[in-house]
mmCIF file of the N, C-alpha and C atoms, coordinates in Angstrom:
data_MODEL
# 
_entry.id   MODEL 
# 
loop_
_atom_site.group_PDB 
_atom_site.id 
_atom_site.type_symbol 
_atom_site.label_atom_id 
_atom_site.label_alt_id 
_atom_site.label_comp_id 
_atom_site.label_asym_id 
_atom_site.label_entity_id 
_atom_site.label_seq_id 
_atom_site.pdbx_PDB_ins_code 
_atom_site.Cartn_x 
_atom_site.Cartn_y 
_atom_site.Cartn_z 
_atom_site.occupancy 
_atom_site.B_iso_or_equiv 
_atom_site.pdbx_formal_charge 
_atom_site.auth_seq_id 
_atom_site.auth_comp_id 
_atom_site.auth_asym_id 
_atom_site.auth_atom_id 
_atom_site.pdbx_PDB_model_num 
ATOM 1   N N  . PHE A 1 1  ? 0.848  -1.204 0.000   1.00 0.00 ? 1  PHE A N  1 
ATOM 2   C CA . PHE A 1 1  ? 0.000  0.000  0.000   1.00 0.00 ? 1  PHE A CA 1 
ATOM 3   C C  . PHE A 1 1  ? 0.880  1.250  0.000   1.00 0.00 ? 1  PHE A C  1 
ATOM 4   N N  . LEU A 1 2  ? 1.859  1.289  0.890   1.00 0.00 ? 2  LEU A N  1 
ATOM 5   C CA . LEU A 1 2  ? 2.711  2.478  0.974   1.00 0.00 ? 2  LEU A CA 1 
ATOM 6   C C  . LEU A 1 2  ? 3.473  2.688  -0.339  1.00 0.00 ? 2  LEU A C  1 
ATOM 7   N N  . VAL A 1 3  ? 3.980  1.608  -0.909  1.00 0.00 ? 3  VAL A N  1 
ATOM 8   C CA . VAL A 1 3  ? 4.785  1.742  -2.125  1.00 0.00 ? 3  VAL A CA 1 
ATOM 9   C C  . VAL A 1 3  ? 3.931  2.248  -3.278  1.00 0.00 ? 3  VAL A C  1 
ATOM 10  N N  . SER A 1 4  ? 2.731  1.681  -3.445  1.00 0.00 ? 4  SER A N  1 
ATOM 11  C CA . SER A 1 4  ? 1.890  2.084  -4.576  1.00 0.00 ? 4  SER A CA 1 
ATOM 12  C C  . SER A 1 4  ? 1.450  3.537  -4.429  1.00 0.00 ? 4  SER A C  1 
ATOM 13  N N  . SER A 1 5  ? 1.084  3.952  -3.226  1.00 0.00 ? 5  SER A N  1 
ATOM 14  C CA . SER A 1 5  ? 0.657  5.341  -3.034  1.00 0.00 ? 5  SER A CA 1 
ATOM 15  C C  . SER A 1 5  ? 1.853  6.277  -3.199  1.00 0.00 ? 5  SER A C  1 
ATOM 16  N N  . PHE A 1 6  ? 3.030  5.822  -2.789  1.00 0.00 ? 6  PHE A N  1 
ATOM 17  C CA . PHE A 1 6  ? 4.228  6.643  -2.940  1.00 0.00 ? 6  PHE A CA 1 
ATOM 18  C C  . PHE A 1 6  ? 4.570  6.818  -4.420  1.00 0.00 ? 6  PHE A C  1 
ATOM 19  N N  . ASP A 1 7  ? 4.419  5.739  -5.208  1.00 0.00 ? 7  ASP A N  1 
ATOM 20  C CA . ASP A 1 7  ? 4.676  5.834  -6.647  1.00 0.00 ? 7  ASP A CA 1 
ATOM 21  C C  . ASP A 1 7  ? 3.716  6.819  -7.292  1.00 0.00 ? 7  ASP A C  1 
ATOM 22  N N  . THR A 1 8  ? 2.442  6.759  -6.912  1.00 0.00 ? 8  THR A N  1 
ATOM 23  C CA . THR A 1 8  ? 1.455  7.678  -7.486  1.00 0.00 ? 8  THR A CA 1 
ATOM 24  C C  . THR A 1 8  ? 1.819  9.114  -7.143  1.00 0.00 ? 8  THR A C  1 
ATOM 25  N N  . TYR A 1 9  ? 2.222  9.356  -5.902  1.00 0.00 ? 9  TYR A N  1 
ATOM 26  C CA . TYR A 1 9  ? 2.612  10.701 -5.484  1.00 0.00 ? 9  TYR A CA 1 
ATOM 27  C C  . TYR A 1 9  ? 3.847  11.149 -6.262  1.00 0.00 ? 9  TYR A C  1 
ATOM 28  N N  . ASN A 1 10 ? 4.799  10.239 -6.432  1.00 0.00 ? 10 ASN A N  1 
ATOM 29  C CA . ASN A 1 10 ? 6.021  10.577 -7.167  1.00 0.00 ? 10 ASN A CA 1 
ATOM 30  C C  . ASN A 1 10 ? 5.698  10.982 -8.594  1.00 0.00 ? 10 ASN A C  1 
ATOM 31  N N  . GLN A 1 11 ? 4.810  10.227 -9.265  1.00 0.00 ? 11 GLN A N  1 
ATOM 32  C CA . GLN A 1 11 ? 4.473  10.533 -10.654 1.00 0.00 ? 11 GLN A CA 1 
ATOM 33  C C  . GLN A 1 11 ? 3.844  11.917 -10.746 1.00 0.00 ? 11 GLN A C  1 
ATOM 34  N N  . LYS A 1 12 ? 2.926  12.237 -9.845  1.00 0.00 ? 12 LYS A N  1 
ATOM 35  C CA . LYS A 1 12 ? 2.277  13.551 -9.882  1.00 0.00 ? 12 LYS A CA 1 
ATOM 36  C C  . LYS A 1 12 ? 3.296  14.648 -9.593  1.00 0.00 ? 12 LYS A C  1 
ATOM 37  N N  . PHE A 1 13 ? 4.135  14.422 -8.577  1.00 0.00 ? 13 PHE A N  1 
ATOM 38  C CA . PHE A 1 13 ? 5.106  15.441 -8.171  1.00 0.00 ? 13 PHE A CA 1 
ATOM 39  C C  . PHE A 1 13 ? 6.130  15.680 -9.282  1.00 0.00 ? 13 PHE A C  1 
ATOM 40  N N  . LEU A 1 14 ? 6.662  14.592 -9.853  1.00 0.00 ? 14 LEU A N  1 
ATOM 41  C CA . LEU A 1 14 ? 7.675  14.739 -10.898 1.00 0.00 ? 14 LEU A CA 1 
ATOM 42  C C  . LEU A 1 14 ? 7.069  15.377 -12.138 1.00 0.00 ? 14 LEU A C  1 
ATOM 43  N N  . GLY A 1 15 ? 5.859  14.993 -12.496 1.00 0.00 ? 15 GLY A N  1 
ATOM 44  C CA . GLY A 1 15 ? 5.217  15.559 -13.678 1.00 0.00 ? 15 GLY A CA 1 
ATOM 45  C C  . GLY A 1 15 ? 4.978  17.046 -13.515 1.00 0.00 ? 15 GLY A C  1 
ATOM 46  N N  . ARG A 1 16 ? 4.683  17.482 -12.286 1.00 0.00 ? 16 ARG A N  1 
ATOM 47  C CA . ARG A 1 16 ? 4.349  18.889 -12.061 1.00 0.00 ? 16 ARG A CA 1 
ATOM 48  C C  . ARG A 1 16 ? 5.605  19.751 -11.994 1.00 0.00 ? 16 ARG A C  1 
ATOM 49  N N  . SER A 1 17 ? 6.700  19.229 -11.456 1.00 0.00 ? 17 SER A N  1 
ATOM 50  C CA . SER A 1 17 ? 7.893  20.056 -11.232 1.00 0.00 ? 17 SER A CA 1 
ATOM 51  C C  . SER A 1 17 ? 9.099  19.498 -11.983 1.00 0.00 ? 17 SER A C  1 
ATOM 52  N N  . HIS A 1 18 ? 8.839  18.859 -13.140 1.00 0.00 ? 18 HIS A N  1 
ATOM 53  C CA . HIS A 1 18 ? 9.942  18.276 -13.906 1.00 0.00 ? 18 HIS A CA 1 
ATOM 54  C C  . HIS A 1 18 ? 10.904 19.369 -14.357 1.00 0.00 ? 18 HIS A C  1 
ATOM 55  N N  . LYS A 1 19 ? 10.364 20.492 -14.821 1.00 0.00 ? 19 LYS A N  1 
ATOM 56  C CA . LYS A 1 19 ? 11.225 21.586 -15.285 1.00 0.00 ? 19 LYS A CA 1 
ATOM 57  C C  . LYS A 1 19 ? 12.050 22.120 -14.121 1.00 0.00 ? 19 LYS A C  1 
ATOM 58  N N  . GLY A 1 20 ? 11.457 22.204 -12.939 1.00 0.00 ? 20 GLY A N  1 
ATOM 59  C CA . GLY A 1 20 ? 12.190 22.694 -11.782 1.00 0.00 ? 20 GLY A CA 1 
ATOM 60  C C  . GLY A 1 20 ? 13.377 21.801 -11.471 1.00 0.00 ? 20 GLY A C  1 
ATOM 61  N N  . PHE A 1 21 ? 13.166 20.476 -11.595 1.00 0.00 ? 21 PHE A N  1 
ATOM 62  C CA . PHE A 1 21 ? 14.267 19.557 -11.316 1.00 0.00 ? 21 PHE A CA 1 
ATOM 63  C C  . PHE A 1 21 ? 15.374 19.723 -12.350 1.00 0.00 ? 21 PHE A C  1 
ATOM 64  N N  . GLN A 1 22 ? 14.987 19.887 -13.614 1.00 0.00 ? 22 GLN A N  1 
ATOM 65  C CA . GLN A 1 22 ? 16.003 20.057 -14.656 1.00 0.00 ? 22 GLN A CA 1 
ATOM 66  C C  . GLN A 1 22 ? 16.824 21.310 -14.395 1.00 0.00 ? 22 GLN A C  1 
ATOM 67  N N  . GLN A 1 23 ? 16.150 22.388 -13.993 1.00 0.00 ? 23 GLN A N  1 
ATOM 68  C CA . GLN A 1 23 ? 16.867 23.640 -13.734 1.00 0.00 ? 23 GLN A CA 1 
ATOM 69  C C  . GLN A 1 23 ? 17.817 23.468 -12.551 1.00 0.00 ? 23 GLN A C  1 
ATOM 70  N N  . ALA A 1 24 ? 17.341 22.847 -11.472 1.00 0.00 ? 24 ALA A N  1 
ATOM 71  C CA . ALA A 1 24 ? 18.180 22.647 -10.291 1.00 0.00 ? 24 ALA A CA 1 
ATOM 72  C C  . ALA A 1 24 ? 19.348 21.727 -10.631 1.00 0.00 ? 24 ALA A C  1 
ATOM 73  N N  . GLU A 1 25 ? 19.094 20.723 -11.471 1.00 0.00 ? 25 GLU A N  1 
ATOM 74  C CA . GLU A 1 25 ? 20.159 19.795 -11.846 1.00 0.00 ? 25 GLU A CA 1 
ATOM 75  C C  . GLU A 1 25 ? 21.250 20.532 -12.619 1.00 0.00 ? 25 GLU A C  1 
ATOM 76  N N  . GLY A 1 26 ? 20.840 21.422 -13.523 1.00 0.00 ? 26 GLY A N  1 
ATOM 77  C CA . GLY A 1 26 ? 21.821 22.189 -14.280 1.00 0.00 ? 26 GLY A CA 1 
ATOM 78  C C  . GLY A 1 26 ? 22.650 23.072 -13.363 1.00 0.00 ? 26 GLY A C  1 
ATOM 79  N N  . GLU A 1 27 ? 21.995 23.708 -12.385 1.00 0.00 ? 27 GLU A N  1 
ATOM 80  C CA . GLU A 1 27 ? 22.727 24.562 -11.448 1.00 0.00 ? 27 GLU A CA 1 
ATOM 81  C C  . GLU A 1 27 ? 23.704 23.735 -10.625 1.00 0.00 ? 27 GLU A C  1 
ATOM 82  N N  . LEU A 1 28 ? 23.272 22.535 -10.208 1.00 0.00 ? 28 LEU A N  1 
ATOM 83  C CA . LEU A 1 28 ? 24.161 21.671 -9.429  1.00 0.00 ? 28 LEU A CA 1 
ATOM 84  C C  . LEU A 1 28 ? 25.387 21.296 -10.255 1.00 0.00 ? 28 LEU A C  1 
ATOM 85  N N  . GLU A 1 29 ? 25.167 20.968 -11.529 1.00 0.00 ? 29 GLU A N  1 
ATOM 86  C CA . GLU A 1 29 ? 26.294 20.586 -12.378 1.00 0.00 ? 29 GLU A CA 1 
ATOM 87  C C  . GLU A 1 29 ? 27.278 21.738 -12.503 1.00 0.00 ? 29 GLU A C  1 
ATOM 88  N N  . GLN A 1 30 ? 26.767 22.964 -12.639 1.00 0.00 ? 30 GLN A N  1 
ATOM 89  C CA . GLN A 1 30 ? 27.662 24.117 -12.738 1.00 0.00 ? 30 GLN A CA 1 
ATOM 90  C C  . GLN A 1 30 ? 28.460 24.274 -11.448 1.00 0.00 ? 30 GLN A C  1 
ATOM 91  N N  . MET A 1 31 ? 27.781 24.156 -10.303 1.00 0.00 ? 31 MET A N  1 
ATOM 92  C CA . MET A 1 31 ? 28.455 24.314 -9.013  1.00 0.00 ? 31 MET A CA 1 
ATOM 93  C C  . MET A 1 31 ? 29.536 23.249 -8.835  1.00 0.00 ? 31 MET A C  1 
ATOM 94  N N  . LEU A 1 32 ? 29.232 22.013 -9.286  1.00 0.00 ? 32 LEU A N  1 
ATOM 95  C CA . LEU A 1 32 ? 30.191 20.924 -9.089  1.00 0.00 ? 32 LEU A CA 1 
ATOM 96  C C  . LEU A 1 32 ? 31.367 21.034 -10.053 1.00 0.00 ? 32 LEU A C  1 
ATOM 97  N N  . SER A 1 33 ? 31.130 21.582 -11.237 1.00 0.00 ? 33 SER A N  1 
ATOM 98  C CA . SER A 1 33 ? 32.204 21.624 -12.235 1.00 0.00 ? 33 SER A CA 1 
ATOM 99  C C  . SER A 1 33 ? 33.132 22.809 -11.996 1.00 0.00 ? 33 SER A C  1 
ATOM 100 N N  . GLN A 1 34 ? 32.671 23.847 -11.347 1.00 0.00 ? 34 GLN A N  1 
ATOM 101 C CA . GLN A 1 34 ? 33.514 25.028 -11.129 1.00 0.00 ? 34 GLN A CA 1 
ATOM 102 C C  . GLN A 1 34 ? 34.752 24.707 -10.286 1.00 0.00 ? 34 GLN A C  1 
ATOM 103 N N  . PRO A 1 35 ? 34.634 24.053 -9.131  1.00 0.00 ? 35 PRO A N  1 
ATOM 104 C CA . PRO A 1 35 ? 35.826 23.744 -8.326  1.00 0.00 ? 35 PRO A CA 1 
ATOM 105 C C  . PRO A 1 35 ? 36.816 22.866 -9.084  1.00 0.00 ? 35 PRO A C  1 
ATOM 106 N N  . MET A 1 36 ? 36.325 21.965 -9.940  1.00 0.00 ? 36 MET A N  1 
ATOM 107 C CA . MET A 1 36 ? 37.223 21.089 -10.684 1.00 0.00 ? 36 MET A CA 1 
ATOM 108 C C  . MET A 1 36 ? 38.059 21.891 -11.675 1.00 0.00 ? 36 MET A C  1 
ATOM 109 N N  . GLU A 1 37 ? 37.467 22.920 -12.270 1.00 0.00 ? 37 GLU A N  1 
ATOM 110 C CA . GLU A 1 37 ? 38.191 23.712 -13.267 1.00 0.00 ? 37 GLU A CA 1 
ATOM 111 C C  . GLU A 1 37 ? 39.300 24.525 -12.607 1.00 0.00 ? 37 GLU A C  1 
ATOM 112 N N  . ASN A 1 38 ? 39.081 24.974 -11.391 1.00 0.00 ? 38 ASN A N  1 
ATOM 113 C CA . ASN A 1 38 ? 40.089 25.799 -10.710 1.00 0.00 ? 38 ASN A CA 1 
ATOM 114 C C  . ASN A 1 38 ? 41.197 24.965 -10.177 1.00 0.00 ? 38 ASN A C  1 
# 
């Protein structure tokens, strides 16, 4: 029960804020790559 309801919540949450995750992921990649370049 918990797993199925959690999956349903995940699908709704990811579908609604997918762009937000992509933007945050890009920012994280920039933050992580900057120290390596220096």
